GUTORKE-603600 format. One record per residue: x, y, z negated of N, C-alpha, C, CB in turn. Coordinates in pm, whole numbers, padded with zeros to 5 digits, always signed. Each point is the difference from the previous one (the first is absolute). Glycine has a CB too. Example, Ala and Ser with C-alpha at 12.3 -4.5 7.8 and 13.67 -1.06 7.14 Angstrom:
REM residues 2
+01319-00569-00780-00089+00119+00000+00090+00120+00000-00189-00117-00125;+00154+00222+00197+00082+00119-00006-00077+00109-00073+00118-00063+00215;
This chain:
REM residues 105
+00508+02356+04153+00080-00114-00041-00033-00033-00145+00186+00061+00163;-00205-00190-00191-00030-00043-00135+00114-00079-00060-00241-00003+00058;+00231-00016-00186+00104-00073-00074-00066-00103-00090+00153+00201+00006;-00077-00305-00036-00048-00107-00087+00100-00020-00113-00122-00111+00191;+00070+00092-00310+00081-00039-00115-00008-00152-00008-00040+00222-00126;+00155-00287+00139+00005-00146+00015+00078-00063-00115-00016+00025+00250;-00041-00130-00307+00072-00083-00097+00072-00107+00082-00169+00042-00190;+00301-00044+00180+00083-00086+00085+00042-00126-00076+00082+00203+00125;-00089-00316-00056+00042-00129-00056+00152-00010+00011-00222-00110+00064;+00288+00178-00155+00146+00009+00001+00060-00083-00112-00014+00230+00100;+00131-00291-00076+00066-00072-00109+00045+00093-00113+00075-00169+00167;-00067+00298-00138+00032+00100-00102-00132+00044-00063+00212+00079+00124;-00234-00114-00248-00127+00031-00066-00021+00150-00007+00018-00212-00135;-00133+00258+00182-00033+00142+00001-00137+00019-00065+00138+00038+00209;-00151+00072-00279-00130+00034-00058-00061+00119+00072+00073-00090-00221;-00030+00112+00345-00052+00115+00075-00033-00043+00142+00135+00159-00142;-00200-00068+00213-00029-00022+00142+00101+00077+00083-00246-00034-00048;+00248+00004+00177+00088+00069+00094-00086+00061+00110+00193-00159-00051;-00157+00279+00094-00076+00071+00104+00043-00045+00139-00025+00196-00152;-00074-00226+00236+00024-00037+00139-00094+00079+00090+00076-00231-00068;-00026+00267+00185-00082+00066+00101-00088-00105+00067+00177+00179+00038;-00303-00143-00016-00091-00090+00072+00009+00036+00148-00157-00023-00201;+00203-00069+00285+00007+00028+00144-00140+00029+00055+00205-00148+00021;-00211+00235+00079-00130+00041+00055-00077-00116+00063+00098+00225+00039;-00029-00331+00001-00068-00113+00064-00051-00104-00100+00143+00038+00199;-00122-00016-00329-00046-00094-00102-00111+00061-00083+00228-00104-00008;-00326+00022-00025-00107+00040-00091+00025-00075-00131-00168+00044+00191;+00200+00030-00296+00040-00058-00128-00103+00035-00107+00244+00015+00065;-00274-00113-00151-00092+00021-00113+00070-00036-00130-00199-00048+00148;+00148+00102-00258+00050-00037-00133-00025-00149-00020-00044+00234-00093;+00144-00303+00039-00011-00142-00025+00050-00087+00114-00190+00052-00144;+00232+00011+00252+00044-00076+00117+00146-00045-00015-00163+00129+00142;+00192-00248-00091+00136-00054+00000+00072+00047+00126-00073-00203-00135;+00195+00255+00116+00076+00056+00112+00146-00045-00007-00154+00199+00006;+00221-00186+00108+00146-00018+00007+00063+00138-00007-00020-00214+00138;+00122+00230-00224+00068+00128-00012+00151-00019+00000-00196+00092-00128;+00269+00004+00188+00146-00005-00010+00042+00038-00142+00025+00056+00246;+00065-00135-00303+00048+00026-00135+00148-00032-00001-00226-00053-00107;+00309+00156+00106+00144-00021+00019+00021-00052+00140+00037-00048-00246;+00034-00063+00259+00024-00058+00133-00092-00118+00028+00238+00074-00016;-00346-00088-00061-00092-00113+00016-00141+00049+00032+00138-00134-00159;-00219+00040+00204-00142+00024+00022-00074-00082-00106+00029+00044+00253;-00101+00023-00344-00063-00068-00113-00151+00020+00001+00209+00030-00132;-00278-00120+00061-00144+00013-00019-00028+00112-00099-00033-00245+00049;-00080+00309-00028-00045+00100-00095-00151+00008+00001+00212+00129+00032;-00267-00069-00136-00144+00020-00009-00023+00150-00014-00040-00230-00107;-00047+00284+00191-00033+00142-00005-00087+00026-00123+00015+00021+00254;+00032+00067-00341-00075+00031-00122-00068+00136+00004+00160-00142-00123;-00117+00226+00217-00058+00134+00007+00029+00060+00137+00027+00033-00250;-00122+00046+00301+00020+00077+00122+00006+00147-00038-00120-00175+00143;+00216+00248-00086+00018+00141-00035+00025+00084+00125+00090-00067-00224;-00108+00197+00208+00031+00093+00109+00146+00043-00002-00236+00079-00006;+00300-00095-00110+00139+00043-00015+00081-00111-00067-00074+00242-00017;+00198-00261+00061+00084-00104-00061+00056+00047-00134+00060-00086+00229;-00017-00009-00311+00059+00035-00130+00149+00030+00013-00171-00144-00113;+00227+00123+00232+00141+00032+00029+00007+00071+00134+00081-00202-00133;+00033+00268+00160+00013+00076+00125+00006-00088+00124+00116+00173-00129;-00031-00275+00125+00017-00086+00117-00066-00134-00024+00216+00115+00057;-00294-00158+00041-00067-00130-00011+00026-00083+00125-00178+00101-00147;+00165-00231+00130+00006-00092+00114-00143-00038+00036+00230-00090-00069;-00247+00037+00191-00133-00040+00044-00033-00142-00045+00022+00153+00196;-00148-00176-00223-00048-00137-00021+00026-00075+00130-00180+00071-00170;+00240-00190+00160+00038-00076+00119-00116-00076+00062+00227-00020-00096;-00321-00023+00014-00113-00076+00054-00095-00045-00108+00145-00075+00184;-00256+00019-00140-00104-00048-00090+00010-00152-00011-00151+00194+00061;+00146-00246-00182+00003-00145-00021-00140-00058+00015+00198+00023-00155;-00295+00038+00090-00139-00045+00005-00086+00117+00050+00037-00166-00191;-00130+00139+00283-00081+00110+00053-00095+00062-00102+00015-00111+00219;-00058+00033-00318-00089+00053-00104+00076+00008-00132-00203-00096+00117;+00162+00186-00206+00066+00010-00131-00005-00132-00077-00059+00243-00006;+00169-00274-00062+00006-00121-00083-00034+00032-00146+00173-00096+00154;-00177+00225-00188-00039+00044-00134-00108+00106+00011+00231-00051-00090;-00328+00046-00001-00103+00103-00006+00053+00118-00083-00185-00175+00021;+00123+00293-00008+00043+00113-00084+00000-00029-00150-00090+00148+00177;-00010-00221-00233+00010-00033-00143+00121-00088-00033-00249+00017-00012;+00286-00107+00102+00120-00082-00023+00126+00086+00000-00115-00197+00107;+00119+00296-00019+00115+00090+00006+00013+00075-00133-00026+00026+00251;-00087+00026-00301+00002+00070-00130+00044-00092-00112-00183+00150+00081;+00134-00274-00080+00037-00096-00104+00149-00033+00007-00232-00096+00008;+00286+00080+00112+00143-00029+00015+00084+00115-00055-00048-00140+00204;+00008+00263-00175+00073+00116-00053-00005+00001-00153-00053+00132+00209;-00065-00160-00264-00014-00001-00146+00088-00108-00061-00235+00086+00021;+00234-00207+00034+00083-00109-00051+00147+00040+00002-00168-00169+00080;+00212+00227+00031+00141+00040+00012+00038+00104-00105-00012-00048+00246;-00076+00147-00266+00029+00106-00097-00012-00052-00144-00084+00170+00165;-00020-00245-00193-00026-00046-00137+00105-00102-00047-00244+00040+00038;+00280-00133+00049+00094-00105-00038+00142+00025+00051-00191-00157+00002;+00214+00274+00058+00132+00039+00052+00057-00105+00095+00040+00128-00211;-00127-00180+00295+00042-00103+00096+00024+00064+00137-00129-00177-00127;+00209+00112+00211+00016+00050+00137-00137+00007+00068+00234-00099+00014;-00255+00204+00063-00130+00024+00061-00041-00113+00093+00043+00244-00017;+00050-00293+00101-00039-00107+00092-00034-00128-00075+00146+00102+00177;-00084-00128-00291-00035-00118-00079-00146+00009-00047+00240-00023-00076;-00282+00142+00037-00140+00019-00040-00093-00014+00120+00075+00153-00186;-00035-00099+00300-00078-00013+00123-00013-00147+00039+00077+00228+00076;+00033-00302-00086+00004-00140+00043-00098-00087-00078+00238+00031+00063;-00271+00008-00186-00097-00077-00079-00136-00005+00067+00122+00066-00205;-00152+00032+00288-00132+00011+00061-00004-00035+00148-00048+00172-00167;+00161-00210+00222+00002-00036+00142-00074-00131+00022+00219+00121+00031;-00286-00135+00083-00074-00123+00025+00092-00121+00016-00178+00136+00109;+00126-00256-00135+00080-00121+00019+00052-00007+00144-00134-00119-00178;+00257+00074+00192+00058-00013+00132+00080+00120+00044-00186-00145+00055;+00173+00257-00126+00080+00117+00034+00139-00023-00055-00201+00155-00001;+00300-00160+00090+00136-00032-00043+00061+00112-00081+00028-00142+00200;+00048+00102-00299+00073+00099-00080+00146-00023+00015-00186+00018-00163;
């Protein structure tokens, strides 16, 4: 079983990722846009890292894939993390700067 660290498009500004379980029937890559449960809602997120272990004990599953191919390259993911850390901005705001035109926010 694998896990994904996801930057979630939440109205609550966050500078961190959230751990989600990758369902066995989904093939997930870094930079891919996914649907994730967040509280009582289903929100957009971008996978920023794949790991063998979650950063928390209990995780929810990724609900689905928005785009079949990654919308961000690994260098864009690194740049988004740097922008968030350097300018103390919410992580998804930094990610959103690099999303392709037409990707809803």
